[in-house]
mmCIF file of the N, C-alpha and C atoms, coordinates in Angstrom:
data_MODEL
# 
_entry.id   MODEL 
# 
loop_
_atom_site.group_PDB 
_atom_site.id 
_atom_site.type_symbol 
_atom_site.label_atom_id 
_atom_site.label_alt_id 
_atom_site.label_comp_id 
_atom_site.label_asym_id 
_atom_site.label_entity_id 
_atom_site.label_seq_id 
_atom_site.pdbx_PDB_ins_code 
_atom_site.Cartn_x 
_atom_site.Cartn_y 
_atom_site.Cartn_z 
_atom_site.occupancy 
_atom_site.B_iso_or_equiv 
_atom_site.pdbx_formal_charge 
_atom_site.auth_seq_id 
_atom_site.auth_comp_id 
_atom_site.auth_asym_id 
_atom_site.auth_atom_id 
_atom_site.pdbx_PDB_model_num 
ATOM 1   N N  . MET A 1 1  ? -1.138 -14.150 5.408   1.00 0.00 ? 1  MET A N  1 
ATOM 2   C CA . MET A 1 1  ? -0.769 -13.029 4.786   1.00 0.00 ? 1  MET A CA 1 
ATOM 3   C C  . MET A 1 1  ? -0.409 -14.468 3.315   1.00 0.00 ? 1  MET A C  1 
ATOM 4   N N  . THR A 1 2  ? -0.818 -13.522 2.261   1.00 0.00 ? 2  THR A N  1 
ATOM 5   C CA . THR A 1 2  ? -0.776 -14.732 1.061   1.00 0.00 ? 2  THR A CA 1 
ATOM 6   C C  . THR A 1 2  ? -0.443 -14.085 0.152   1.00 0.00 ? 2  THR A C  1 
ATOM 7   N N  . VAL A 1 3  ? 0.666  -15.223 -0.685  1.00 0.00 ? 3  VAL A N  1 
ATOM 8   C CA . VAL A 1 3  ? 1.680  -14.574 -1.653  1.00 0.00 ? 3  VAL A CA 1 
ATOM 9   C C  . VAL A 1 3  ? 0.672  -13.500 -2.614  1.00 0.00 ? 3  VAL A C  1 
ATOM 10  N N  . ASN A 1 4  ? -0.178 -14.098 -2.784  1.00 0.00 ? 4  ASN A N  1 
ATOM 11  C CA . ASN A 1 4  ? -1.502 -13.623 -3.979  1.00 0.00 ? 4  ASN A CA 1 
ATOM 12  C C  . ASN A 1 4  ? -1.410 -11.540 -3.519  1.00 0.00 ? 4  ASN A C  1 
ATOM 13  N N  . LEU A 1 5  ? -0.970 -11.638 -2.493  1.00 0.00 ? 5  LEU A N  1 
ATOM 14  C CA . LEU A 1 5  ? -1.652 -9.940  -2.147  1.00 0.00 ? 5  LEU A CA 1 
ATOM 15  C C  . LEU A 1 5  ? 0.094  -9.294  -1.622  1.00 0.00 ? 5  LEU A C  1 
ATOM 16  N N  . ILE A 1 6  ? 1.077  -10.086 -1.569  1.00 0.00 ? 6  ILE A N  1 
ATOM 17  C CA . ILE A 1 6  ? 2.360  -9.653  -1.683  1.00 0.00 ? 6  ILE A CA 1 
ATOM 18  C C  . ILE A 1 6  ? 2.491  -9.216  -3.368  1.00 0.00 ? 6  ILE A C  1 
ATOM 19  N N  . PHE A 1 7  ? 2.091  -10.043 -4.315  1.00 0.00 ? 7  PHE A N  1 
ATOM 20  C CA . PHE A 1 7  ? 2.209  -10.184 -5.595  1.00 0.00 ? 7  PHE A CA 1 
ATOM 21  C C  . PHE A 1 7  ? 1.540  -8.689  -6.112  1.00 0.00 ? 7  PHE A C  1 
ATOM 22  N N  . LYS A 1 8  ? 0.157  -8.395  -5.535  1.00 0.00 ? 8  LYS A N  1 
ATOM 23  C CA . LYS A 1 8  ? -0.824 -7.452  -5.741  1.00 0.00 ? 8  LYS A CA 1 
ATOM 24  C C  . LYS A 1 8  ? -0.085 -6.156  -4.716  1.00 0.00 ? 8  LYS A C  1 
ATOM 25  N N  . ILE A 1 9  ? 0.686  -6.078  -3.819  1.00 0.00 ? 9  ILE A N  1 
ATOM 26  C CA . ILE A 1 9  ? 1.335  -5.189  -3.430  1.00 0.00 ? 9  ILE A CA 1 
ATOM 27  C C  . ILE A 1 9  ? 2.440  -4.510  -4.546  1.00 0.00 ? 9  ILE A C  1 
ATOM 28  N N  . ALA A 1 10 ? 2.945  -5.547  -4.513  1.00 0.00 ? 10 ALA A N  1 
ATOM 29  C CA . ALA A 1 10 ? 4.505  -4.982  -5.729  1.00 0.00 ? 10 ALA A CA 1 
ATOM 30  C C  . ALA A 1 10 ? 3.909  -4.773  -6.923  1.00 0.00 ? 10 ALA A C  1 
ATOM 31  N N  . ALA A 1 11 ? 2.909  -5.463  -7.539  1.00 0.00 ? 11 ALA A N  1 
ATOM 32  C CA . ALA A 1 11 ? 2.089  -4.691  -9.024  1.00 0.00 ? 11 ALA A CA 1 
ATOM 33  C C  . ALA A 1 11 ? 1.737  -3.639  -9.171  1.00 0.00 ? 11 ALA A C  1 
ATOM 34  N N  . VAL A 1 12 ? 1.096  -2.802  -7.600  1.00 0.00 ? 12 VAL A N  1 
ATOM 35  C CA . VAL A 1 12 ? 0.919  -1.504  -7.195  1.00 0.00 ? 12 VAL A CA 1 
ATOM 36  C C  . VAL A 1 12 ? 2.212  -0.373  -7.099  1.00 0.00 ? 12 VAL A C  1 
ATOM 37  N N  . GLY A 1 13 ? 3.215  -0.970  -6.586  1.00 0.00 ? 13 GLY A N  1 
ATOM 38  C CA . GLY A 1 13 ? 4.696  0.102   -6.074  1.00 0.00 ? 13 GLY A CA 1 
ATOM 39  C C  . GLY A 1 13 ? 5.167  -0.199  -7.886  1.00 0.00 ? 13 GLY A C  1 
ATOM 40  N N  . ILE A 1 14 ? 5.395  -0.880  -8.284  1.00 0.00 ? 14 ILE A N  1 
ATOM 41  C CA . ILE A 1 14 ? 5.724  -0.690  -9.999  1.00 0.00 ? 14 ILE A CA 1 
ATOM 42  C C  . ILE A 1 14 ? 4.881  -0.100  -10.512 1.00 0.00 ? 14 ILE A C  1 
ATOM 43  N N  . LEU A 1 15 ? 3.747  0.433   -10.651 1.00 0.00 ? 15 LEU A N  1 
ATOM 44  C CA . LEU A 1 15 ? 2.618  0.947   -11.475 1.00 0.00 ? 15 LEU A CA 1 
ATOM 45  C C  . LEU A 1 15 ? 3.041  2.057   -10.804 1.00 0.00 ? 15 LEU A C  1 
ATOM 46  N N  . VAL A 1 16 ? 2.613  2.419   -10.095 1.00 0.00 ? 16 VAL A N  1 
ATOM 47  C CA . VAL A 1 16 ? 2.584  3.674   -8.781  1.00 0.00 ? 16 VAL A CA 1 
ATOM 48  C C  . VAL A 1 16 ? 4.410  4.750   -9.750  1.00 0.00 ? 16 VAL A C  1 
ATOM 49  N N  . SER A 1 17 ? 5.256  3.399   -9.137  1.00 0.00 ? 17 SER A N  1 
ATOM 50  C CA . SER A 1 17 ? 6.580  4.237   -9.751  1.00 0.00 ? 17 SER A CA 1 
ATOM 51  C C  . SER A 1 17 ? 6.752  4.596   -11.025 1.00 0.00 ? 17 SER A C  1 
ATOM 52  N N  . VAL A 1 18 ? 6.129  3.686   -11.752 1.00 0.00 ? 18 VAL A N  1 
ATOM 53  C CA . VAL A 1 18 ? 6.875  3.986   -13.428 1.00 0.00 ? 18 VAL A CA 1 
ATOM 54  C C  . VAL A 1 18 ? 5.913  5.811   -13.767 1.00 0.00 ? 18 VAL A C  1 
ATOM 55  N N  . LEU A 1 19 ? 4.646  5.415   -13.361 1.00 0.00 ? 19 LEU A N  1 
ATOM 56  C CA . LEU A 1 19 ? 3.328  6.452   -13.451 1.00 0.00 ? 19 LEU A CA 1 
ATOM 57  C C  . LEU A 1 19 ? 4.167  7.965   -13.075 1.00 0.00 ? 19 LEU A C  1 
ATOM 58  N N  . GLY A 1 20 ? 4.221  7.932   -11.558 1.00 0.00 ? 20 GLY A N  1 
ATOM 59  C CA . GLY A 1 20 ? 5.334  8.875   -10.875 1.00 0.00 ? 20 GLY A CA 1 
ATOM 60  C C  . GLY A 1 20 ? 5.967  8.969   -11.754 1.00 0.00 ? 20 GLY A C  1 
ATOM 61  N N  . GLN A 1 21 ? 7.007  8.522   -12.351 1.00 0.00 ? 21 GLN A N  1 
ATOM 62  C CA . GLN A 1 21 ? 8.236  9.108   -13.309 1.00 0.00 ? 21 GLN A CA 1 
ATOM 63  C C  . GLN A 1 21 ? 7.476  9.565   -14.362 1.00 0.00 ? 21 GLN A C  1 
ATOM 64  N N  . VAL A 1 22 ? 6.632  9.515   -14.813 1.00 0.00 ? 22 VAL A N  1 
ATOM 65  C CA . VAL A 1 22 ? 5.779  9.490   -16.227 1.00 0.00 ? 22 VAL A CA 1 
ATOM 66  C C  . VAL A 1 22 ? 5.163  11.260  -16.166 1.00 0.00 ? 22 VAL A C  1 
ATOM 67  N N  . LEU A 1 23 ? 4.922  11.384  -15.041 1.00 0.00 ? 23 LEU A N  1 
ATOM 68  C CA . LEU A 1 23 ? 4.068  12.046  -14.957 1.00 0.00 ? 23 LEU A CA 1 
ATOM 69  C C  . LEU A 1 23 ? 5.366  13.691  -13.903 1.00 0.00 ? 23 LEU A C  1 
ATOM 70  N N  . LYS A 1 24 ? 6.373  13.129  -13.275 1.00 0.00 ? 24 LYS A N  1 
ATOM 71  C CA . LYS A 1 24 ? 7.303  14.327  -13.307 1.00 0.00 ? 24 LYS A CA 1 
ATOM 72  C C  . LYS A 1 24 ? 8.189  14.771  -14.355 1.00 0.00 ? 24 LYS A C  1 
ATOM 73  N N  . HIS A 1 25 ? 8.489  13.488  -15.427 1.00 0.00 ? 25 HIS A N  1 
ATOM 74  C CA . HIS A 1 25 ? 9.224  14.155  -16.230 1.00 0.00 ? 25 HIS A CA 1 
ATOM 75  C C  . HIS A 1 25 ? 8.556  14.740  -17.328 1.00 0.00 ? 25 HIS A C  1 
ATOM 76  N N  . SER A 1 26 ? 6.874  15.027  -17.268 1.00 0.00 ? 26 SER A N  1 
ATOM 77  C CA . SER A 1 26 ? 5.711  15.692  -18.459 1.00 0.00 ? 26 SER A CA 1 
ATOM 78  C C  . SER A 1 26 ? 6.164  16.975  -17.569 1.00 0.00 ? 26 SER A C  1 
ATOM 79  N N  . GLY A 1 27 ? 6.309  17.085  -16.114 1.00 0.00 ? 27 GLY A N  1 
ATOM 80  C CA . GLY A 1 27 ? 5.939  18.451  -15.488 1.00 0.00 ? 27 GLY A CA 1 
ATOM 81  C C  . GLY A 1 27 ? 4.518  18.498  -14.444 1.00 0.00 ? 27 GLY A C  1 
ATOM 82  N N  . ARG A 1 28 ? 4.605  17.594  -13.651 1.00 0.00 ? 28 ARG A N  1 
ATOM 83  C CA . ARG A 1 28 ? 3.219  17.240  -13.291 1.00 0.00 ? 28 ARG A CA 1 
ATOM 84  C C  . ARG A 1 28 ? 3.397  16.602  -11.952 1.00 0.00 ? 28 ARG A C  1 
ATOM 85  N N  . GLU A 1 29 ? 3.938  17.423  -10.982 1.00 0.00 ? 29 GLU A N  1 
ATOM 86  C CA . GLU A 1 29 ? 4.953  16.877  -9.889  1.00 0.00 ? 29 GLU A CA 1 
ATOM 87  C C  . GLU A 1 29 ? 3.675  16.925  -9.180  1.00 0.00 ? 29 GLU A C  1 
ATOM 88  N N  . ASP A 1 30 ? 2.617  17.225  -8.586  1.00 0.00 ? 30 ASP A N  1 
ATOM 89  C CA . ASP A 1 30 ? 1.825  17.885  -8.075  1.00 0.00 ? 30 ASP A CA 1 
ATOM 90  C C  . ASP A 1 30 ? 0.434  16.308  -8.326  1.00 0.00 ? 30 ASP A C  1 
ATOM 91  N N  . GLN A 1 31 ? 0.334  15.986  -9.701  1.00 0.00 ? 31 GLN A N  1 
ATOM 92  C CA . GLN A 1 31 ? -0.683 14.744  -10.149 1.00 0.00 ? 31 GLN A CA 1 
ATOM 93  C C  . GLN A 1 31 ? 0.534  13.328  -9.745  1.00 0.00 ? 31 GLN A C  1 
ATOM 94  N N  . ALA A 1 32 ? 1.837  13.366  -9.440  1.00 0.00 ? 32 ALA A N  1 
ATOM 95  C CA . ALA A 1 32 ? 2.922  12.365  -9.234  1.00 0.00 ? 32 ALA A CA 1 
ATOM 96  C C  . ALA A 1 32 ? 2.361  11.835  -7.551  1.00 0.00 ? 32 ALA A C  1 
ATOM 97  N N  . PHE A 1 33 ? 2.706  13.389  -6.707  1.00 0.00 ? 33 PHE A N  1 
ATOM 98  C CA . PHE A 1 33 ? 2.099  12.620  -5.683  1.00 0.00 ? 33 PHE A CA 1 
ATOM 99  C C  . PHE A 1 33 ? 1.082  12.449  -5.250  1.00 0.00 ? 33 PHE A C  1 
ATOM 100 N N  . LEU A 1 34 ? -0.250 12.954  -6.171  1.00 0.00 ? 34 LEU A N  1 
ATOM 101 C CA . LEU A 1 34 ? -1.269 12.309  -6.068  1.00 0.00 ? 34 LEU A CA 1 
ATOM 102 C C  . LEU A 1 34 ? -1.609 10.778  -6.174  1.00 0.00 ? 34 LEU A C  1 
ATOM 103 N N  . THR A 1 35 ? -0.809 10.687  -7.078  1.00 0.00 ? 35 THR A N  1 
ATOM 104 C CA . THR A 1 35 ? -1.154 9.248   -7.521  1.00 0.00 ? 35 THR A CA 1 
ATOM 105 C C  . THR A 1 35 ? -0.027 8.544   -6.515  1.00 0.00 ? 35 THR A C  1 
ATOM 106 N N  . SER A 1 36 ? 0.780  8.499   -5.777  1.00 0.00 ? 36 SER A N  1 
ATOM 107 C CA . SER A 1 36 ? 1.559  7.815   -4.738  1.00 0.00 ? 36 SER A CA 1 
ATOM 108 C C  . SER A 1 36 ? 0.709  8.387   -3.908  1.00 0.00 ? 36 SER A C  1 
ATOM 109 N N  . LEU A 1 37 ? 0.332  8.727   -3.583  1.00 0.00 ? 37 LEU A N  1 
ATOM 110 C CA . LEU A 1 37 ? -0.827 8.589   -2.130  1.00 0.00 ? 37 LEU A CA 1 
ATOM 111 C C  . LEU A 1 37 ? -1.988 7.873   -2.507  1.00 0.00 ? 37 LEU A C  1 
ATOM 112 N N  . ALA A 1 38 ? -2.085 8.174   -3.688  1.00 0.00 ? 38 ALA A N  1 
ATOM 113 C CA . ALA A 1 38 ? -3.510 6.635   -4.065  1.00 0.00 ? 38 ALA A CA 1 
ATOM 114 C C  . ALA A 1 38 ? -2.858 5.317   -3.646  1.00 0.00 ? 38 ALA A C  1 
ATOM 115 N N  . GLY A 1 39 ? -1.818 4.949   -4.217  1.00 0.00 ? 39 GLY A N  1 
ATOM 116 C CA . GLY A 1 39 ? -1.237 4.042   -4.137  1.00 0.00 ? 39 GLY A CA 1 
ATOM 117 C C  . GLY A 1 39 ? -0.957 3.636   -2.566  1.00 0.00 ? 39 GLY A C  1 
ATOM 118 N N  . LEU A 1 40 ? -0.881 4.358   -1.873  1.00 0.00 ? 40 LEU A N  1 
ATOM 119 C CA . LEU A 1 40 ? -0.407 4.062   -0.411  1.00 0.00 ? 40 LEU A CA 1 
ATOM 120 C C  . LEU A 1 40 ? -1.674 4.064   0.055   1.00 0.00 ? 40 LEU A C  1 
ATOM 121 N N  . ILE A 1 41 ? -2.818 4.995   -0.284  1.00 0.00 ? 41 ILE A N  1 
ATOM 122 C CA . ILE A 1 41 ? -3.642 4.628   0.872   1.00 0.00 ? 41 ILE A CA 1 
ATOM 123 C C  . ILE A 1 41 ? -4.275 3.411   0.118   1.00 0.00 ? 41 ILE A C  1 
ATOM 124 N N  . LEU A 1 42 ? -4.478 2.633   -0.737  1.00 0.00 ? 42 LEU A N  1 
ATOM 125 C CA . LEU A 1 42 ? -5.059 1.252   -1.441  1.00 0.00 ? 42 LEU A CA 1 
ATOM 126 C C  . LEU A 1 42 ? -3.981 0.520   -0.498  1.00 0.00 ? 42 LEU A C  1 
ATOM 127 N N  . VAL A 1 43 ? -2.983 0.461   -0.969  1.00 0.00 ? 43 VAL A N  1 
ATOM 128 C CA . VAL A 1 43 ? -2.347 -0.852  0.359   1.00 0.00 ? 43 VAL A CA 1 
ATOM 129 C C  . VAL A 1 43 ? -2.613 -0.883  1.156   1.00 0.00 ? 43 VAL A C  1 
ATOM 130 N N  . LEU A 1 44 ? -2.501 0.394   2.448   1.00 0.00 ? 44 LEU A N  1 
ATOM 131 C CA . LEU A 1 44 ? -2.757 0.894   3.549   1.00 0.00 ? 44 LEU A CA 1 
ATOM 132 C C  . LEU A 1 44 ? -4.371 -0.361  3.129   1.00 0.00 ? 44 LEU A C  1 
ATOM 133 N N  . PHE A 1 45 ? -4.797 0.248   2.707   1.00 0.00 ? 45 PHE A N  1 
ATOM 134 C CA . PHE A 1 45 ? -6.241 -0.818  3.252   1.00 0.00 ? 45 PHE A CA 1 
ATOM 135 C C  . PHE A 1 45 ? -6.452 -2.397  2.923   1.00 0.00 ? 45 PHE A C  1 
ATOM 136 N N  . TRP A 1 46 ? -5.552 -2.842  1.980   1.00 0.00 ? 46 TRP A N  1 
ATOM 137 C CA . TRP A 1 46 ? -5.222 -3.795  1.611   1.00 0.00 ? 46 TRP A CA 1 
ATOM 138 C C  . TRP A 1 46 ? -4.811 -4.565  3.003   1.00 0.00 ? 46 TRP A C  1 
ATOM 139 N N  . ILE A 1 47 ? -3.840 -3.927  3.609   1.00 0.00 ? 47 ILE A N  1 
ATOM 140 C CA . ILE A 1 47 ? -3.309 -5.044  4.483   1.00 0.00 ? 47 ILE A CA 1 
ATOM 141 C C  . ILE A 1 47 ? -3.742 -4.463  5.863   1.00 0.00 ? 47 ILE A C  1 
ATOM 142 N N  . LEU A 1 48 ? -4.992 -3.184  6.127   1.00 0.00 ? 48 LEU A N  1 
ATOM 143 C CA . LEU A 1 48 ? -5.103 -3.260  7.714   1.00 0.00 ? 48 LEU A CA 1 
ATOM 144 C C  . LEU A 1 48 ? -6.060 -4.445  7.959   1.00 0.00 ? 48 LEU A C  1 
ATOM 145 N N  . PRO A 1 49 ? -6.629 -5.296  7.317   1.00 0.00 ? 49 PRO A N  1 
ATOM 146 C CA . PRO A 1 49 ? -7.473 -6.852  8.155   1.00 0.00 ? 49 PRO A CA 1 
ATOM 147 C C  . PRO A 1 49 ? -6.028 -7.558  8.944   1.00 0.00 ? 49 PRO A C  1 
ATOM 148 N N  . TYR A 1 50 ? -5.032 -7.672  8.227   1.00 0.00 ? 50 TYR A N  1 
ATOM 149 C CA . TYR A 1 50 ? -4.119 -8.307  8.626   1.00 0.00 ? 50 TYR A CA 1 
ATOM 150 C C  . TYR A 1 50 ? -3.067 -7.525  10.130  1.00 0.00 ? 50 TYR A C  1 
ATOM 151 N N  . ILE A 1 51 ? -3.451 -6.127  10.370  1.00 0.00 ? 51 ILE A N  1 
ATOM 152 C CA . ILE A 1 51 ? -2.663 -5.741  11.130  1.00 0.00 ? 51 ILE A CA 1 
ATOM 153 C C  . ILE A 1 51 ? -3.659 -5.533  12.533  1.00 0.00 ? 51 ILE A C  1 
ATOM 154 N N  . GLN A 1 52 ? -5.370 -5.203  12.104  1.00 0.00 ? 52 GLN A N  1 
ATOM 155 C CA . GLN A 1 52 ? -6.384 -5.798  13.293  1.00 0.00 ? 52 GLN A CA 1 
ATOM 156 C C  . GLN A 1 52 ? -5.786 -7.398  13.716  1.00 0.00 ? 52 GLN A C  1 
ATOM 157 N N  . GLN A 1 53 ? -5.710 -7.925  12.646  1.00 0.00 ? 53 GLN A N  1 
ATOM 158 C CA . GLN A 1 53 ? -6.313 -9.488  13.052  1.00 0.00 ? 53 GLN A CA 1 
ATOM 159 C C  . GLN A 1 53 ? -4.234 -9.499  14.312  1.00 0.00 ? 53 GLN A C  1 
ATOM 160 N N  . LEU A 1 54 ? -3.298 -8.970  13.508  1.00 0.00 ? 54 LEU A N  1 
ATOM 161 C CA . LEU A 1 54 ? -2.527 -9.071  14.534  1.00 0.00 ? 54 LEU A CA 1 
ATOM 162 C C  . LEU A 1 54 ? -2.397 -8.067  15.852  1.00 0.00 ? 54 LEU A C  1 
ATOM 163 N N  . PHE A 1 55 ? -3.072 -7.357  16.080  1.00 0.00 ? 55 PHE A N  1 
ATOM 164 C CA . PHE A 1 55 ? -3.706 -7.014  17.395  1.00 0.00 ? 55 PHE A CA 1 
ATOM 165 C C  . PHE A 1 55 ? -4.256 -7.569  18.026  1.00 0.00 ? 55 PHE A C  1 
ATOM 166 N N  . GLU A 1 56 ? -5.445 -8.305  17.274  1.00 0.00 ? 56 GLU A N  1 
ATOM 167 C CA . GLU A 1 56 ? -6.311 -9.302  18.150  1.00 0.00 ? 56 GLU A CA 1 
ATOM 168 C C  . GLU A 1 56 ? -5.444 -10.415 18.694  1.00 0.00 ? 56 GLU A C  1 
ATOM 169 N N  . THR A 1 57 ? -4.143 -10.469 18.300  1.00 0.00 ? 57 THR A N  1 
ATOM 170 C CA . THR A 1 57 ? -3.539 -11.833 18.392  1.00 0.00 ? 57 THR A CA 1 
ATOM 171 C C  . THR A 1 57 ? -2.409 -11.682 19.743  1.00 0.00 ? 57 THR A C  1 
ATOM 172 N N  . ILE A 1 58 ? -2.047 -10.409 19.590  1.00 0.00 ? 58 ILE A N  1 
ATOM 173 C CA . ILE A 1 58 ? -1.283 -9.719  20.819  1.00 0.00 ? 58 ILE A CA 1 
ATOM 174 C C  . ILE A 1 58 ? -2.083 -9.708  22.163  1.00 0.00 ? 58 ILE A C  1 
ATOM 175 N N  . LYS A 1 59 ? -2.904 -9.045  21.840  1.00 0.00 ? 59 LYS A N  1 
ATOM 176 C CA . LYS A 1 59 ? -4.131 -8.784  22.927  1.00 0.00 ? 59 LYS A CA 1 
ATOM 177 C C  . LYS A 1 59 ? -4.430 -9.927  23.951  1.00 0.00 ? 59 LYS A C  1 
ATOM 178 N N  . SER A 1 60 ? -4.519 -11.238 22.890  1.00 0.00 ? 60 SER A N  1 
ATOM 179 C CA . SER A 1 60 ? -5.368 -12.628 23.476  1.00 0.00 ? 60 SER A CA 1 
ATOM 180 C C  . SER A 1 60 ? -3.998 -12.922 23.925  1.00 0.00 ? 60 SER A C  1 
ATOM 181 N N  . LEU A 1 61 ? -3.153 -12.964 23.901  1.00 0.00 ? 61 LEU A N  1 
ATOM 182 C CA . LEU A 1 61 ? -1.487 -13.501 24.115  1.00 0.00 ? 61 LEU A CA 1 
ATOM 183 C C  . LEU A 1 61 ? -1.393 -13.335 25.077  1.00 0.00 ? 61 LEU A C  1 
ATOM 184 N N  . PHE A 1 62 ? -1.454 -11.881 25.524  1.00 0.00 ? 62 PHE A N  1 
ATOM 185 C CA . PHE A 1 62 ? -1.504 -11.081 26.600  1.00 0.00 ? 62 PHE A CA 1 
ATOM 186 C C  . PHE A 1 62 ? -2.491 -11.219 27.741  1.00 0.00 ? 62 PHE A C  1 
ATOM 187 N N  . ALA A 1 63 ? -3.384 -11.739 27.081  1.00 0.00 ? 63 ALA A N  1 
ATOM 188 C CA . ALA A 1 63 ? -4.883 -11.725 28.123  1.00 0.00 ? 63 ALA A CA 1 
ATOM 189 C C  . ALA A 1 63 ? -5.254 -9.914  28.388  1.00 0.00 ? 63 ALA A C  1 
ATOM 190 N N  . LEU A 1 64 ? -5.431 -9.152  27.516  1.00 0.00 ? 64 LEU A N  1 
ATOM 191 C CA . LEU A 1 64 ? -5.693 -7.893  28.340  1.00 0.00 ? 64 LEU A CA 1 
ATOM 192 C C  . LEU A 1 64 ? -7.251 -7.042  27.801  1.00 0.00 ? 64 LEU A C  1 
# 
C-alpha cells in the first residue's frame, strides 16, 4: 500500500465530512447520507485490490 493511497483516503474522508456537515446544517440529511455512502463506496473500490491481494497471499501461505 502506498502512502499516496493513504493521503487519497484521508482527503476523501475530510471532504465527505465537510460536505456532510454543510448538508446537515442546511436541512438536507438525505443528501448528506448519500454523500457519505458515495465516499465509502469510492474508498472501498480503491482498497478492494489490496484486500484481494491479502486473501491471495493468505491462500498461498496455507496452500489451500
